[in-house]
N, C-alpha and C positions, 0 to 999 in steps of 0.2 A: 504494500500500500504506500510505503514511502521508501526513499533511498536510505542507505545506512548512515548518512550524515545527520539525519533528523532524530532527536531524542524521542524515544517511544512515548514518554509522558506528554510531551508537547504535541506529538502527532495525534494522540488520542483526542486531546482537547481541541485541536485545530481542524482536523480532517475527519476522523472516524465519527466523532459525535455528530457532525453535520450529515454524514452519509448513512448512519445506522437507522433503519426504518423502525417506526413505532411497533410495539408488541413483539419484538424479537427477543431472543435470549442471548446474553453475552456471558462468557466465562473468562475471567481475568485472573492473572496471578497477583501476588501481593505487591508487586511494584506499582500497581495502579490504585493503591489505597488513598483516595482523595475524596473527601466528603462533598466537595463542590461538584466533582464529576458524578458522584452517586446521586446527588440532588438533580443535576441536569438530566441524567438518564431516567430517573424516576418521573420527572415532569414530562418527559417525552413518551412515557409509557413503556420503557424498555425494562425487561426483567434481567437482572444480573446476579451472578454468583461469583464470590471471591473470598479468599481467606484474608483476614486482617493481620497486620504485622503485630508482633509480640510487644513492641514498645509503644 
């Protein structure tokens, strides 16, 4: 979806969030633990599954 020079976290917020259709299911790793992202996904109607970081 992006070239290797783009940080994954930035790519999710800038590109993937705009492209993901409502009512889909996303599975993410712990690197995407961002409550702002979770809120944006929830407002769009996207279901997501992720593990939270221990800290």
